[in-house]
C-alpha positions as a Markdown table, in Angstrom:
| # | Residue | x | y | z |
|---|---|---|---|---|
| 1 | Met | -6.7 | 92.7 | 121.1 |
| 2 | Asn | -9.3 | 91.5 | 123.5 |
| 3 | Leu | -8.8 | 88.2 | 125.3 |
| 4 | Pro | -11.6 | 85.7 | 125.8 |
| 5 | Ala | -13.6 | 86.1 | 129.0 |
| 6 | Trp | -12.6 | 82.6 | 130.2 |
| 7 | Pro | -8.9 | 82.0 | 129.8 |
| 8 | Val | -9.0 | 78.4 | 128.7 |
| 9 | Phe | -6.2 | 79.3 | 126.3 |
| 10 | Gly | -4.0 | 79.1 | 129.3 |
| 11 | Phe | -4.5 | 75.3 | 129.4 |
| 12 | Val | -2.0 | 75.2 | 126.5 |
| 13 | Asp | 1.6 | 74.8 | 127.7 |
| 14 | Asp | 3.3 | 73.8 | 124.4 |
| 15 | Val | 2.5 | 76.7 | 122.0 |
| 16 | Arg | 4.2 | 75.1 | 118.9 |
| 17 | Pro | 1.0 | 73.6 | 117.5 |
| 18 | Ala | -0.8 | 77.0 | 117.9 |
| 19 | Leu | 2.2 | 78.9 | 116.3 |
| 20 | Arg | 2.2 | 76.4 | 113.4 |
| 21 | Ala | -1.6 | 76.7 | 112.9 |
| 22 | Ala | -1.5 | 80.5 | 112.8 |
| 23 | Leu | 1.4 | 80.7 | 110.4 |
| 24 | Ala | -0.1 | 78.0 | 108.2 |
| 25 | Ala | -3.2 | 80.2 | 107.9 |
| 26 | Gly | -0.9 | 83.0 | 106.5 |
| 27 | Glu | -1.1 | 85.2 | 109.5 |
| 28 | Pro | 1.8 | 86.8 | 111.3 |
| 29 | Val | 1.8 | 86.3 | 115.1 |
| 30 | Ala | 3.4 | 87.7 | 118.1 |
| 31 | Leu | 5.4 | 85.3 | 120.2 |
| 32 | Ala | 5.8 | 86.3 | 123.9 |
| 33 | Thr | 8.6 | 84.6 | 125.9 |
| 34 | Ile | 9.6 | 85.0 | 129.6 |
| 35 | Val | 13.3 | 85.8 | 129.2 |
| 36 | Gly | 13.9 | 87.3 | 132.7 |
| 37 | Leu | 12.5 | 86.4 | 136.1 |
| 38 | Asp | 13.4 | 87.6 | 139.5 |
| 39 | Gly | 11.7 | 86.8 | 142.8 |
| 40 | Gly | 9.7 | 83.8 | 141.7 |
| 41 | Gly | 6.6 | 83.8 | 139.6 |
| 42 | Pro | 3.7 | 81.5 | 138.6 |
| 43 | Arg | 5.5 | 80.5 | 135.3 |
| 44 | Pro | 9.1 | 79.6 | 134.7 |
| 45 | Leu | 11.7 | 81.1 | 132.4 |
| 46 | Gly | 11.0 | 80.2 | 128.7 |
| 47 | Thr | 7.2 | 80.0 | 129.1 |
| 48 | Gln | 5.6 | 81.2 | 125.9 |
| 49 | Met | 2.4 | 82.7 | 124.6 |
| 50 | Val | 1.2 | 83.1 | 121.0 |
| 51 | Val | -1.1 | 86.0 | 120.1 |
| 52 | Ala | -2.7 | 86.7 | 116.7 |
| 53 | Glu | -5.8 | 88.5 | 115.6 |
| 54 | Gly | -8.7 | 86.6 | 117.2 |
| 55 | Phe | -6.3 | 83.9 | 118.5 |
| 56 | Val | -4.4 | 83.3 | 121.7 |
| 57 | Ala | -2.7 | 80.3 | 123.2 |
| 58 | Gly | -0.6 | 79.9 | 126.4 |
| 59 | Phe | -0.3 | 82.1 | 129.4 |
| 60 | Leu | 2.6 | 83.8 | 131.3 |
| 61 | Ser | 1.2 | 84.7 | 134.7 |
| 62 | Gly | -1.8 | 84.1 | 136.9 |
| 63 | Gly | -3.8 | 86.5 | 134.8 |
| 64 | Cys | -2.0 | 89.7 | 135.7 |
| 65 | Leu | -0.2 | 90.3 | 132.4 |
| 66 | Glu | -2.0 | 88.6 | 129.5 |
| 67 | Gly | -4.3 | 91.4 | 128.6 |
| 68 | Asp | -1.5 | 94.0 | 128.5 |
| 69 | Ile | 0.7 | 91.7 | 126.5 |
| 70 | Ala | -2.1 | 91.1 | 124.0 |
| 71 | Gly | -2.3 | 94.9 | 123.5 |
| 72 | His | 1.4 | 95.2 | 122.8 |
| 73 | Ala | 1.3 | 92.2 | 120.6 |
| 74 | Lys | -1.0 | 94.0 | 118.2 |
| 75 | Ala | 1.6 | 96.8 | 117.9 |
| 76 | Val | 4.5 | 94.4 | 117.4 |
| 77 | Ile | 2.6 | 92.5 | 114.6 |
| 78 | Ala | 1.9 | 95.8 | 112.9 |
| 79 | Ser | 5.4 | 97.3 | 113.1 |
| 80 | Gly | 7.5 | 94.1 | 113.0 |
| 81 | Arg | 9.7 | 95.6 | 115.7 |
| 82 | Pro | 10.2 | 93.5 | 118.9 |
| 83 | Met | 9.6 | 94.8 | 122.4 |
| 84 | Arg | 11.0 | 93.9 | 125.8 |
| 85 | Leu | 8.3 | 94.4 | 128.4 |
| 86 | Ile | 9.1 | 94.6 | 132.1 |
| 87 | Tyr | 6.5 | 94.0 | 134.8 |
| 88 | Gly | 7.0 | 94.3 | 138.5 |
| 89 | His | 10.0 | 96.2 | 140.0 |
| 90 | Gly | 11.3 | 98.7 | 137.5 |
| 91 | Ser | 8.3 | 98.5 | 135.2 |
| 92 | Pro | 7.0 | 101.6 | 133.4 |
| 93 | Trp | 3.5 | 100.3 | 134.1 |
| 94 | Pro | 3.2 | 100.4 | 137.9 |
| 95 | Asp | -0.5 | 100.1 | 137.7 |
| 96 | Ile | 0.0 | 96.4 | 136.6 |
| 97 | Arg | 0.8 | 94.7 | 139.8 |
| 98 | Leu | 2.1 | 91.2 | 140.2 |
| 99 | Met | 0.6 | 89.7 | 143.3 |
| 100 | Cys | 3.5 | 87.2 | 143.5 |
| 101 | Gly | 5.9 | 90.2 | 143.9 |
| 102 | Ala | 8.1 | 89.0 | 141.0 |
| 103 | Arg | 9.9 | 90.9 | 138.3 |
| 104 | Val | 9.1 | 89.5 | 134.9 |
| 105 | Glu | 10.8 | 90.4 | 131.5 |
| 106 | Ile | 8.9 | 89.4 | 128.3 |
| 107 | Leu | 10.4 | 89.3 | 124.8 |
| 108 | Leu | 7.7 | 90.0 | 122.3 |
| 109 | Glu | 8.5 | 89.3 | 118.7 |
| 110 | Arg | 6.8 | 89.1 | 115.4 |
| 111 | Ile | 6.9 | 85.7 | 113.6 |
| 112 | Ala | 5.8 | 85.8 | 109.9 |
| 113 | Pro | 4.7 | 83.0 | 107.7 |
| 114 | Gly | 7.8 | 81.4 | 106.1 |
| 115 | Asp | 10.1 | 82.1 | 109.1 |
| 116 | Met | 12.9 | 79.7 | 108.7 |
| 117 | Ala | 13.7 | 79.3 | 112.4 |
| 118 | Ala | 10.0 | 78.5 | 113.0 |
| 119 | Ala | 10.0 | 76.0 | 110.2 |
| 120 | Arg | 13.0 | 74.2 | 111.7 |
| 121 | Leu | 11.3 | 74.2 | 115.1 |
| 122 | Phe | 8.3 | 72.4 | 113.6 |
| 123 | Ala | 10.6 | 70.0 | 111.7 |
| 124 | Phe | 12.5 | 69.0 | 114.9 |
| 125 | Ala | 9.2 | 68.6 | 116.7 |
| 126 | Asp | 7.9 | 66.3 | 114.0 |
| 127 | Ala | 11.1 | 64.3 | 114.2 |
| 128 | Arg | 10.9 | 64.2 | 118.0 |
| 129 | Thr | 14.4 | 65.8 | 118.2 |
| 130 | Pro | 15.1 | 68.2 | 121.1 |
| 131 | Ala | 16.1 | 71.6 | 119.8 |
| 132 | Leu | 17.4 | 74.9 | 121.0 |
| 133 | Trp | 15.4 | 78.0 | 120.0 |
| 134 | Leu | 17.5 | 81.2 | 120.0 |
| 135 | Ser | 16.2 | 84.7 | 119.5 |
| 136 | Asp | 16.9 | 88.3 | 120.4 |
| 137 | Gly | 13.7 | 89.4 | 118.8 |
| 138 | Glu | 15.3 | 90.4 | 115.5 |
| 139 | Thr | 17.3 | 87.3 | 114.6 |
| 140 | Arg | 16.3 | 83.8 | 115.3 |
| 141 | Ala | 17.8 | 80.4 | 115.0 |
| 142 | Cys | 16.8 | 76.8 | 115.8 |
| 143 | Glu | 19.3 | 74.0 | 116.0 |
| 144 | Pro | 19.4 | 70.4 | 117.3 |
| 145 | Leu | 20.2 | 70.6 | 120.9 |
| 146 | Asp | 23.4 | 68.6 | 120.7 |
| 147 | Glu | 24.7 | 70.8 | 117.8 |
| 148 | Ala | 23.5 | 74.2 | 119.0 |
| 149 | Pro | 25.9 | 77.1 | 119.3 |
| 150 | Pro | 25.9 | 79.2 | 122.5 |
| 151 | Pro | 23.5 | 82.2 | 122.5 |
| 152 | Trp | 24.9 | 85.4 | 120.9 |
| 153 | Pro | 24.8 | 88.6 | 123.1 |
| 154 | Gly | 21.2 | 89.7 | 123.7 |
| 155 | Ala | 19.8 | 86.3 | 122.6 |
| 156 | Phe | 17.6 | 84.1 | 124.8 |
| 157 | Ala | 17.9 | 80.3 | 124.5 |
| 158 | Arg | 15.0 | 78.0 | 125.1 |
| 159 | Ile | 15.0 | 74.2 | 124.9 |
| 160 | Ser | 12.2 | 72.7 | 122.9 |
| 161 | Glu | 11.6 | 69.0 | 123.8 |
| 162 | Pro | 9.5 | 66.7 | 121.9 |
| 163 | Ala | 5.8 | 66.7 | 122.9 |
| 164 | Pro | 5.2 | 64.3 | 125.8 |
| 165 | Arg | 3.3 | 61.1 | 124.9 |
| 166 | Leu | 1.2 | 58.8 | 127.0 |
| 167 | Val | 0.3 | 55.3 | 126.0 |
| 168 | Val | -2.4 | 53.6 | 128.0 |
| 169 | Leu | -3.1 | 49.8 | 127.7 |
| 170 | Gly | -6.6 | 48.8 | 128.6 |
| 171 | Gly | -10.2 | 49.5 | 128.1 |
| 172 | Asp | -12.0 | 49.6 | 131.5 |
| 173 | Pro | -13.0 | 52.9 | 133.3 |
| 174 | Thr | -9.6 | 53.2 | 134.9 |
| 175 | Ala | -7.8 | 53.1 | 131.6 |
| 176 | Leu | -10.3 | 55.5 | 130.1 |
| 177 | Ala | -9.8 | 57.9 | 133.0 |
| 178 | Ile | -6.1 | 57.8 | 132.6 |
| 179 | Ala | -6.3 | 58.4 | 128.9 |
| 180 | Thr | -8.8 | 61.2 | 129.3 |
| 181 | Leu | -6.7 | 63.0 | 131.9 |
| 182 | Gly | -3.7 | 62.6 | 129.7 |
| 183 | Val | -5.4 | 64.4 | 126.8 |
| 184 | Gln | -6.7 | 67.1 | 129.0 |
| 185 | Ala | -3.1 | 67.6 | 130.4 |
| 186 | Gly | -1.8 | 68.2 | 126.8 |
| 187 | Trp | -0.1 | 64.8 | 126.2 |
| 188 | Glu | -0.2 | 63.0 | 122.9 |
| 189 | Thr | -2.3 | 60.1 | 124.1 |
| 190 | Ser | -2.9 | 56.7 | 122.7 |
| 191 | Leu | -5.2 | 54.0 | 124.0 |
| 192 | Val | -4.3 | 50.4 | 123.2 |
| 193 | Arg | -7.0 | 47.8 | 123.6 |
| 194 | Pro | -6.1 | 44.6 | 121.8 |
| 195 | Arg | -9.1 | 43.1 | 120.0 |
| 196 | Gly | -11.2 | 45.9 | 121.4 |
| 197 | Pro | -14.3 | 47.4 | 119.7 |
| 198 | Thr | -13.9 | 48.7 | 116.2 |
| 199 | Gln | -15.5 | 52.0 | 117.3 |
| 200 | Pro | -12.8 | 54.2 | 119.0 |
| 201 | Pro | -13.2 | 55.4 | 122.6 |
| 202 | Pro | -15.4 | 58.4 | 123.3 |
| 203 | Ile | -12.4 | 60.6 | 124.2 |
| 204 | Ala | -11.7 | 63.5 | 121.9 |
| 205 | Gly | -8.0 | 63.7 | 120.9 |
| 206 | Val | -7.0 | 60.2 | 121.8 |
| 207 | Ala | -5.5 | 57.8 | 119.2 |
| 208 | Tyr | -6.7 | 54.2 | 119.3 |
| 209 | Ser | -5.1 | 50.9 | 118.5 |
| 210 | Arg | -6.7 | 47.4 | 118.5 |
| 211 | Asp | -3.3 | 45.7 | 117.9 |
| 212 | Glu | -1.5 | 43.3 | 120.2 |
| 213 | Pro | 0.8 | 45.1 | 122.7 |
| 214 | Ala | 4.1 | 44.4 | 120.9 |
| 215 | Arg | 2.8 | 45.6 | 117.5 |
| 216 | Ala | 0.9 | 48.6 | 118.9 |
| 217 | Leu | 3.9 | 49.8 | 121.0 |
| 218 | Ala | 6.3 | 49.4 | 118.1 |
| 219 | Ala | 4.0 | 51.4 | 115.8 |
| 220 | Ile | 3.7 | 54.2 | 118.4 |
| 221 | Gly | 7.5 | 54.2 | 119.2 |
| 222 | Leu | 8.6 | 54.4 | 122.8 |
| 223 | Asp | 11.2 | 57.2 | 123.1 |
| 224 | Arg | 12.4 | 59.0 | 126.2 |
| 225 | Trp | 9.5 | 61.4 | 126.1 |
| 226 | Thr | 7.0 | 58.6 | 126.3 |
| 227 | Ala | 5.2 | 57.2 | 129.3 |
| 228 | Val | 3.4 | 53.9 | 129.4 |
| 229 | Ala | 0.6 | 53.0 | 131.7 |
| 230 | Val | -0.4 | 49.4 | 131.7 |
| 231 | Ala | -4.0 | 49.0 | 133.0 |
| 232 | Ser | -5.7 | 46.1 | 131.2 |
| 233 | His | -6.6 | 43.8 | 134.1 |
| 234 | Asp | -5.4 | 41.0 | 131.9 |
| 235 | Ala | -2.3 | 39.3 | 133.2 |
| 236 | Glu | -1.2 | 38.1 | 129.8 |
| 237 | Leu | -1.7 | 41.4 | 128.0 |
| 238 | Asp | 0.0 | 43.2 | 130.9 |
| 239 | Arg | 3.0 | 40.9 | 130.7 |
| 240 | Asp | 3.3 | 41.3 | 126.9 |
| 241 | Ala | 3.1 | 45.1 | 127.1 |
| 242 | Leu | 5.7 | 45.2 | 129.9 |
| 243 | Ile | 8.1 | 42.9 | 128.0 |
| 244 | Val | 8.2 | 45.6 | 125.3 |
| 245 | Ala | 8.0 | 48.7 | 127.4 |
| 246 | Leu | 10.5 | 48.1 | 130.2 |
| 247 | Pro | 13.6 | 47.6 | 128.0 |
| 248 | Ser | 12.6 | 50.6 | 125.9 |
| 249 | Ala | 13.6 | 54.2 | 126.2 |
| 250 | Ala | 10.2 | 55.2 | 127.7 |
| 251 | Phe | 10.9 | 57.3 | 130.7 |
| 252 | Tyr | 8.1 | 55.9 | 132.7 |
| 253 | Val | 6.4 | 52.4 | 132.8 |
| 254 | Gly | 3.7 | 51.8 | 135.3 |
| 255 | Ala | 1.2 | 49.0 | 135.8 |
| 256 | Leu | -1.9 | 48.4 | 137.9 |
| 257 | Gly | -1.5 | 45.6 | 140.3 |
| 258 | Ala | -1.5 | 44.6 | 144.0 |
| 259 | Arg | 1.8 | 45.0 | 145.8 |
| 260 | Arg | 1.5 | 41.4 | 147.0 |
| 261 | Arg | 1.6 | 40.2 | 143.4 |
| 262 | Ala | 4.8 | 42.0 | 142.6 |
| 263 | Pro | 7.1 | 39.0 | 143.2 |
| 264 | Glu | 5.0 | 36.9 | 140.9 |
| 265 | Arg | 5.1 | 39.5 | 138.2 |
| 266 | Arg | 8.8 | 40.0 | 138.5 |
| 267 | Ala | 9.4 | 36.3 | 138.1 |
| 268 | Gln | 7.3 | 36.2 | 134.9 |
| 269 | Leu | 9.2 | 39.1 | 133.4 |
| 270 | Ala | 12.6 | 37.5 | 134.4 |
| 271 | Ala | 11.5 | 34.3 | 132.8 |
| 272 | Ala | 10.7 | 36.2 | 129.6 |
| 273 | Gly | 14.3 | 37.4 | 129.5 |
| 274 | Leu | 14.2 | 40.8 | 131.0 |
| 275 | Ser | 17.1 | 42.0 | 133.0 |
| 276 | Thr | 16.9 | 43.0 | 136.7 |
| 277 | Asp | 17.6 | 46.7 | 135.7 |
| 278 | Ala | 14.7 | 46.7 | 133.3 |
| 279 | Ile | 12.3 | 45.0 | 135.8 |
| 280 | Asp | 13.4 | 47.5 | 138.5 |
| 281 | Arg | 12.0 | 50.3 | 136.3 |
| 282 | Leu | 8.4 | 49.2 | 136.8 |
| 283 | Arg | 6.2 | 51.4 | 138.9 |
| 284 | Ser | 3.6 | 49.2 | 140.5 |
| 285 | Pro | 1.2 | 49.8 | 142.1 |
| 286 | Ile | 0.8 | 52.5 | 139.5 |
| 287 | Gly | 0.8 | 56.2 | 140.6 |
| 288 | Val | 1.6 | 58.1 | 143.8 |
| 289 | Glu | -0.2 | 57.1 | 147.0 |
| 290 | Ile | -3.3 | 59.2 | 147.5 |
| 291 | Gly | -5.5 | 56.7 | 149.3 |
| 292 | Gly | -8.1 | 56.2 | 146.6 |
| 293 | Lys | -8.9 | 53.4 | 144.1 |
| 294 | Ala | -11.8 | 54.9 | 142.0 |
| 295 | Pro | -10.9 | 55.3 | 138.3 |
| 296 | Trp | -10.4 | 59.1 | 138.5 |
| 297 | Glu | -8.4 | 58.8 | 141.7 |
| 298 | Ile | -6.0 | 56.3 | 140.0 |
| 299 | Ala | -5.8 | 58.6 | 137.0 |
| 300 | Val | -4.9 | 61.6 | 139.1 |
| 301 | Ala | -2.3 | 59.5 | 140.9 |
| 302 | Thr | -0.8 | 58.1 | 137.7 |
| 303 | Leu | -0.5 | 61.5 | 136.0 |
| 304 | Ala | 1.0 | 63.0 | 139.2 |
| 305 | Glu | 3.7 | 60.3 | 139.2 |
| 306 | Ile | 4.4 | 60.6 | 135.4 |
| 307 | Thr | 4.6 | 64.4 | 135.7 |
| 308 | Thr | 7.0 | 64.2 | 138.6 |
| 309 | Leu | 9.4 | 62.0 | 136.6 |
| 310 | Arg | 9.0 | 64.1 | 133.5 |
| 311 | Ser | 9.8 | 67.3 | 135.3 |
| 312 | Ala | 12.9 | 65.7 | 136.8 |
| 313 | Ala | 14.0 | 64.5 | 133.4 |
| 314 | Ser | 13.4 | 68.0 | 131.8 |
| 315 | Ala | 15.4 | 69.7 | 134.6 |
| 316 | Ala | 18.3 | 67.2 | 134.1 |
| 317 | Leu | 18.2 | 67.9 | 130.3 |
| 318 | Glu | 18.3 | 71.6 | 130.9 |
| 319 | Ala | 21.2 | 71.3 | 133.3 |
| 320 | Arg | 23.2 | 69.2 | 130.8 |
| 321 | Ala | 22.5 | 71.6 | 128.0 |
| 322 | Ala | 23.5 | 74.6 | 130.1 |
| 323 | Gln | 26.8 | 72.9 | 131.0 |
| 324 | Gly | 27.4 | 72.0 | 127.3 |
| 325 | Leu | 26.7 | 75.5 | 126.1 |
| 326 | Glu | 29.0 | 77.0 | 128.7 |
| 327 | Leu | 31.8 | 74.7 | 127.6 |
| 328 | Ala | 31.1 | 75.5 | 124.0 |
| 329 | Gly | 31.2 | 79.2 | 124.7 |
């Protein structure tokens, strides 16, 4: 299989939508997963790539391996037999060099339409339930994370978290820049602009709500895989959004605002009945400090801060899951 000349398929980090689309079209696919890693590497354990005829999503290296994996994927789809590919030290393909010096082991398996484990994976994703995907290439299972058994010998376990969501409140260039960057980063992004234009924003892939903050945020649902960026430049709308977002399960709540106005904002939120713990969750001024105030600069700073917290939360979830599976085993 030939890969596209420009590897924009590598922008995809969560391959579940691509896997679902390919299977829904009635086509078997090859799912490649990094199951072994030694000496570092550009992508972590569990990173996946989907390959089908004329279709690819995700990437596993800095461009060193994808073409070779796509070739093996064609054989796996045809035969139905899984393969374990080793690149780097101990590889049977010494001509494929990894510039990072790592040793990478890839499990390549065929997933057919109607695969029950894949169907469960999609169902858990729709229900926003973290799940554990287990596979040895021949046998697969997918269970809720808190009910999952330990992996059997030869199986690799991968946590599948709900897709990250970003809710942006506002309608000025800064809010639009944050929402645009969220979509481009692969987040399920919603823009809330109460009483805004009936025409949706010109941002492909963003959901749009004209409802008041409380109603809009309740309809979206603020779980622990959701980030909220409040950027309306309207003190009343900002307050109404924060009253809902700060006590919620959302892992991140940030708001535009000058540092000198923080005491006034805290007082308003306390007067509205929010606890000190809830108010302390607020990130304001929003984003990491990069020294810029232009819309795109604020958007970059905001996504950087959100991504940092999300990565930490994912690492903590993986650590807890690993400990639980060890105890269960």
